[in-house]
C-alpha positions as CSV (number, residue, x, y, z in Angstrom):
1,X,35.3,104.5,-16.7
2,X,32.4,105.9,-16.9
3,X,32.0,109.2,-14.5
4,X,29.3,108.7,-11.6
5,X,27.1,112.0,-10.2
6,X,28.2,115.1,-8.9
7,X,26.5,117.5,-6.6
8,X,28.1,120.9,-6.0
9,X,26.9,123.3,-3.3
10,X,27.7,127.0,-3.5
11,X,28.2,129.0,-0.4
12,X,28.2,132.2,-1.8
13,X,29.3,134.0,1.9
14,X,32.7,135.8,2.6
15,X,35.1,138.0,4.3
16,X,36.3,139.6,1.7
17,X,36.1,139.5,-2.1
18,X,39.5,138.6,-3.3
19,X,40.9,140.9,-6.3
20,X,40.9,138.5,-9.0
21,X,37.4,136.7,-8.0
22,X,34.8,136.8,-11.0
23,X,32.1,134.1,-8.6
24,X,29.0,135.1,-7.2
25,X,30.3,136.0,-3.5
26,X,29.3,138.6,-1.2
27,X,30.7,140.1,1.8
28,X,27.7,141.8,3.1
29,X,24.8,139.2,3.1
30,X,26.0,136.8,6.2
31,X,22.6,137.7,7.6
32,X,21.0,135.5,5.4
33,X,23.0,132.3,6.3
34,X,20.5,130.4,8.6
35,X,17.5,131.2,5.5
36,X,20.0,130.5,2.5
37,X,20.7,127.2,4.4
38,X,17.1,126.3,5.0
39,X,16.5,127.4,1.1
40,X,19.4,124.8,0.0
41,X,17.8,121.8,2.0
42,X,14.4,122.5,0.8
43,X,16.2,122.5,-2.6
44,X,17.7,119.5,-2.1
45,X,14.8,117.4,-0.9
46,X,12.7,118.5,-3.5
47,X,15.4,116.9,-6.0
48,X,16.3,113.6,-4.0
49,X,11.9,113.1,-4.0
50,X,12.1,113.8,-7.6
51,X,15.0,110.7,-8.3
52,X,18.1,112.6,-8.1
53,X,20.5,109.8,-8.1
54,X,23.3,109.1,-5.5
55,X,25.7,111.1,-5.6
56,X,29.6,109.8,-5.8
57,X,30.7,113.2,-5.5
58,X,29.8,116.6,-3.3
59,X,31.8,119.4,-3.5
60,X,31.3,122.3,-0.9
61,X,33.0,125.2,-2.5
62,X,32.5,128.9,-2.5
63,X,33.2,131.9,-1.5
64,X,34.0,130.6,2.1
65,X,32.2,127.5,3.3
66,X,34.2,127.3,6.5
67,X,32.3,131.0,7.5
68,X,29.1,128.9,7.8
69,X,28.9,127.0,11.5
70,X,30.2,123.7,10.7
71,X,26.9,121.7,12.1
72,X,25.0,124.2,10.1
73,X,27.0,123.1,6.8
74,X,26.6,120.0,7.7
75,X,22.8,119.7,7.9
76,X,22.7,120.8,3.9
77,X,25.1,117.4,3.2
78,X,22.8,115.3,5.3
79,X,20.0,115.8,2.8
80,X,22.1,114.4,-0.4
81,X,22.1,110.7,-0.8
82,X,25.8,109.0,-1.2
83,X,27.1,106.6,-2.9
84,X,29.2,103.7,-1.7
85,X,33.0,105.3,-0.8
86,X,31.8,108.9,-2.4
87,X,34.0,111.6,-2.4
88,X,32.9,114.9,-0.4
89,X,35.1,117.7,-0.2
90,X,34.9,121.0,1.7
91,X,36.7,124.5,0.6
92,X,38.7,125.7,3.7
93,X,40.2,128.8,4.4
94,X,43.2,128.2,6.1
95,X,42.4,131.1,8.9
96,X,39.1,129.1,9.5
97,X,40.4,126.0,10.3
98,X,39.8,124.4,13.6
99,X,40.0,121.2,15.0
100,X,36.3,120.9,16.1
101,X,35.2,122.1,12.4
102,X,37.5,119.0,11.0
103,X,36.2,116.7,13.5
104,X,32.6,117.8,12.5
105,X,33.4,117.2,9.1
106,X,35.0,114.2,9.4
107,X,32.0,112.8,11.5
108,X,29.3,114.1,8.8
109,X,30.6,112.1,5.3
110,X,33.1,114.8,4.8
111,X,36.7,113.1,3.6
112,X,38.6,115.4,1.7
113,X,39.2,119.1,1.9
114,X,40.6,121.6,0.2
115,X,42.8,124.8,1.6
116,X,43.2,127.5,-0.3
117,X,46.7,128.5,0.1
118,X,47.3,130.6,-3.0
119,X,51.0,131.9,-1.9
120,X,52.9,131.4,1.3
121,X,54.6,134.8,0.9
122,X,52.7,137.8,2.4
123,X,53.3,139.9,-0.2
124,X,52.4,138.3,-2.7
125,X,48.9,137.1,-1.1
126,X,48.5,141.1,-0.4
127,X,48.6,141.8,-4.2
128,X,45.8,139.1,-4.5
129,X,43.8,140.7,-2.1
130,X,43.8,138.3,0.3
131,X,43.4,138.2,3.8
132,X,45.0,135.4,5.2
133,X,48.1,134.5,7.6
134,X,50.3,132.5,5.7
135,X,51.8,130.8,8.9
136,X,48.4,129.7,9.1
137,X,48.7,127.0,6.2
138,X,50.8,124.8,8.3
139,X,48.8,124.9,11.1
140,X,45.7,123.9,9.2
141,X,47.4,121.0,7.6
142,X,48.8,119.6,11.1
143,X,44.8,119.9,12.3
144,X,43.3,118.3,8.8
145,X,46.0,115.1,9.4
146,X,45.1,115.2,13.4
147,X,41.8,115.3,12.7
148,X,41.8,112.1,10.7
149,X,41.7,113.1,7.6
150,X,43.5,110.9,4.8
151,X,43.5,113.3,1.9
152,X,43.6,116.9,1.2
153,X,44.7,119.5,-1.6
154,X,46.5,122.6,-1.4
155,X,45.3,125.7,-3.5
156,X,48.1,127.9,-5.2
157,X,47.9,130.4,-7.5
158,X,50.9,132.1,-9.6
159,X,51.6,135.0,-11.6
160,X,50.3,138.0,-8.7
161,X,51.5,141.5,-9.7
162,X,54.9,141.7,-7.8
163,X,55.7,138.3,-6.9
164,X,59.2,137.2,-8.5
165,X,60.1,134.0,-9.8
166,X,62.1,133.3,-6.3
167,X,58.7,133.9,-4.4
168,X,57.3,131.4,-6.3
169,X,60.1,129.3,-5.6
170,X,59.1,130.0,-1.8
171,X,55.5,129.1,-1.8
172,X,56.1,125.6,-3.9
173,X,58.8,124.7,-1.5
174,X,56.3,125.3,1.2
175,X,53.8,123.5,-0.3
176,X,55.9,120.4,-0.7
177,X,57.6,120.5,2.7
178,X,53.6,119.7,3.7
179,X,54.1,116.3,2.0
180,X,50.3,117.2,0.3
181,X,48.9,114.0,-1.1
182,X,47.3,117.1,-3.8
183,X,48.5,119.9,-5.2
184,X,46.3,122.5,-7.3
185,X,48.3,125.5,-9.3
186,X,46.4,127.9,-11.4
187,X,48.1,130.6,-13.6
188,X,46.0,133.8,-12.2
189,X,43.2,134.6,-14.8
190,X,42.1,138.2,-15.6
191,X,38.2,138.1,-15.2
192,X,35.9,140.5,-16.6
193,X,34.0,142.5,-13.6
194,X,36.7,142.3,-11.0
195,X,38.9,144.8,-9.3
196,X,41.9,143.0,-11.1
197,X,40.4,143.8,-14.6
198,X,40.7,147.6,-13.9
199,X,44.4,147.0,-13.3
200,X,46.3,146.3,-16.3
201,X,49.5,146.9,-14.4
202,X,48.7,144.1,-11.8
203,X,48.0,141.8,-14.7
204,X,50.0,138.6,-15.4
205,X,52.6,137.8,-18.0
206,X,52.2,134.7,-20.0
207,X,56.2,134.1,-20.2
208,X,56.5,134.8,-16.5
209,X,53.0,132.0,-16.2
210,X,54.9,129.6,-18.2
211,X,58.4,129.4,-16.5
212,X,56.6,129.0,-12.9
213,X,54.5,126.4,-14.4
214,X,57.9,124.7,-14.8
215,X,59.0,125.5,-11.4
216,X,56.5,123.5,-9.7
217,X,56.0,120.7,-12.5
218,X,59.5,119.5,-11.6
219,X,59.3,120.3,-8.2
220,X,55.9,118.3,-7.7
221,X,56.9,115.5,-10.2
222,X,60.3,114.8,-7.9
223,X,58.0,114.5,-4.7
224,X,55.7,111.9,-6.1
225,X,52.7,114.5,-7.5
226,X,52.2,113.4,-10.7
227,X,50.2,115.4,-13.4
228,X,47.0,114.1,-14.0
229,X,45.4,117.5,-15.3
230,X,47.0,120.6,-16.4
231,X,46.6,122.4,-13.0
232,X,46.4,119.5,-10.7
233,X,49.2,117.1,-9.5
234,X,48.5,114.4,-7.1
235,X,49.9,110.9,-5.3
236,X,48.5,107.7,-7.0
237,X,45.2,107.3,-5.8
238,X,44.4,111.0,-4.5
239,X,43.4,112.3,-7.5
240,X,40.0,115.0,-6.9
241,X,36.9,112.2,-8.3
242,X,34.6,115.4,-8.7
243,X,36.8,117.6,-10.8
244,X,37.4,114.6,-13.0
245,X,34.0,114.0,-13.2
246,X,34.0,117.5,-14.6
247,X,36.4,116.5,-17.1
248,X,34.3,113.7,-18.5
249,X,31.6,115.8,-19.1
250,X,29.5,114.1,-16.3
251,X,26.0,114.8,-14.6
252,X,25.8,116.8,-11.7
253,X,23.5,118.6,-9.6
254,X,24.3,122.3,-8.5
255,X,22.7,123.8,-5.1
256,X,22.6,127.2,-3.9
257,X,22.5,130.8,-6.0
258,X,25.1,131.0,-9.1
259,X,25.6,127.0,-9.0
260,X,26.0,125.1,-12.4
261,X,24.0,121.7,-12.8
262,X,24.5,119.2,-16.0
263,X,22.4,116.4,-17.6
264,X,23.3,114.7,-20.9
265,X,24.1,117.5,-22.4
266,X,21.6,120.1,-20.7
267,X,23.4,122.8,-18.4
268,X,21.8,125.5,-16.7
269,X,22.5,127.6,-13.5
270,X,20.9,129.1,-10.9
271,X,19.8,132.7,-10.1
272,X,22.9,134.6,-8.8
273,X,21.9,136.2,-5.8
274,X,21.0,134.0,-2.1
275,X,18.2,136.4,-1.7
276,X,16.3,135.7,-5.0
277,X,17.4,132.1,-4.6
278,X,15.6,131.5,-1.2
279,X,12.5,133.5,-2.5
280,X,12.7,131.3,-5.1
281,X,12.8,128.1,-3.3
282,X,10.3,129.5,-0.6
283,X,7.9,129.8,-3.4
284,X,8.2,126.3,-4.7
285,X,9.6,127.4,-7.7
286,X,12.7,126.3,-9.6
287,X,15.9,128.7,-8.8
288,X,17.3,128.3,-12.8
289,X,18.1,131.4,-13.8
290,X,19.0,130.2,-17.7
291,X,20.0,126.5,-19.6
292,X,21.8,125.9,-22.8
293,X,21.3,122.7,-24.9
294,X,24.2,121.3,-26.4
295,X,24.5,119.4,-29.9
296,X,25.9,116.3,-30.6
297,X,28.8,118.5,-32.5
298,X,29.6,120.3,-29.6
299,X,29.5,118.0,-26.8
300,X,31.8,115.8,-28.8
301,X,34.3,118.9,-29.4
302,X,34.2,119.9,-25.8
303,X,34.4,116.3,-24.4
304,X,37.9,116.3,-26.7
305,X,39.1,119.9,-25.3
306,X,38.6,118.6,-21.7
307,X,40.2,115.0,-22.2
308,X,43.0,116.7,-23.9
309,X,44.1,118.3,-20.6
310,X,44.0,115.2,-18.8
311,X,46.7,112.3,-18.8
312,X,44.1,110.1,-20.5
313,X,44.6,112.0,-23.2
314,X,42.2,112.0,-26.7
315,X,42.0,109.4,-29.2
316,X,44.7,109.3,-31.8
317,X,42.4,110.3,-34.6
318,X,41.6,113.5,-32.8
319,X,44.4,115.4,-34.7
320,X,45.0,115.5,-38.3
321,X,48.5,113.7,-39.2
322,X,49.8,116.9,-40.1
323,X,48.8,118.6,-37.1
324,X,50.7,115.5,-35.5
325,X,53.5,116.2,-37.1
326,X,53.5,119.9,-36.9
327,X,52.6,120.2,-33.1
328,X,55.4,117.3,-32.6
329,X,56.8,118.9,-29.6
330,X,53.7,119.9,-27.9
331,X,51.9,116.3,-28.4
332,X,52.8,112.8,-27.4
333,X,50.9,109.3,-28.2
334,X,50.8,107.1,-25.5
335,X,49.2,103.5,-25.3
336,X,46.9,104.5,-28.3
337,X,45.9,107.4,-26.9
338,X,47.4,111.6,-27.9
339,X,48.6,113.5,-24.6
340,X,50.3,117.0,-24.2
341,X,53.9,117.1,-23.6
342,X,55.0,119.5,-20.6
343,X,55.7,122.2,-23.8
344,X,52.0,121.3,-25.0
345,X,50.7,121.6,-21.7
346,X,51.7,125.6,-21.8
347,X,50.3,125.7,-25.1
348,X,47.1,123.8,-24.3
349,X,44.5,125.8,-26.0
350,X,46.3,126.8,-29.2
351,X,46.5,122.7,-29.1
352,X,42.7,122.1,-28.4
353,X,42.2,124.3,-31.5
354,X,43.4,121.5,-33.9
355,X,41.2,118.8,-32.3
356,X,39.5,117.5,-35.2
357,X,35.6,118.4,-35.1
358,X,33.9,114.7,-36.0
359,X,31.3,113.3,-34.9
């Protein structure tokens, strides 16, 4: 299926920056909220006027979108023309979720939320630099269901300093007990210019992360959550459309500071700070900061690198016969495609290096 058209909306405000976060987020600019949302509305209106397609998926991320008053956030969403049955997701902090907020979202075309759980163990949350109360996860899931959401995602992270295998098992058990339709579980990664990057003693261990991946994969699969991309599991019909669009190299527009966009091989991203974004949009200029255009060869290679991470896999000729044989424990044939085994998922980056680079 050819992907649709996505829209990403970036809310750059946070109460506290997590130690592992490399996103363009700010804890000291909340006074800009009104002007920033106004700039995004203007920017979206201009794009719509110049022919932006109807969105098949919208993802409102951050930062912390739930720090912005719900009705004001929805006024930005209202500027986007949505396709029928569009998936519209808002990232939520469990501490912020209230029933009126969820009802406002639901009444304004939002039909999916992604809750940042990360861990349900207090000392692990502290190690990650997270501030939310783990008890609020269960409460927030109850509220999301009470409001009437038919689907939602829980985000968790493994590999924090001081997180034991038992701690991780506890988080995974707590998450499946909530019977979520979708879970994203990410290995903690060290990004440049983060607090975590400056503290090597807190960096994750590859073997520890592999053990933890197997723990969550086993438990998720046993509860009907099928792995459809290395870090994502879903019940049938609850897969994330917006992420799938990214993995299929679909086109999408990005609004807000540091938001990325893609159109037929050309990628661009907006200026990093909210002040500069507001200033440029107000003066009628493009907030684009920089761009790159991929040649056909690079696009093809990137397409394969993305698809090999998914359960759809890649064409059989994407690997040389000798590599298929050599990596027989990492790759399997299914429906004429080559897919990663679980061992292959753990070594996906190495497998991707063997993809045949042909157009």
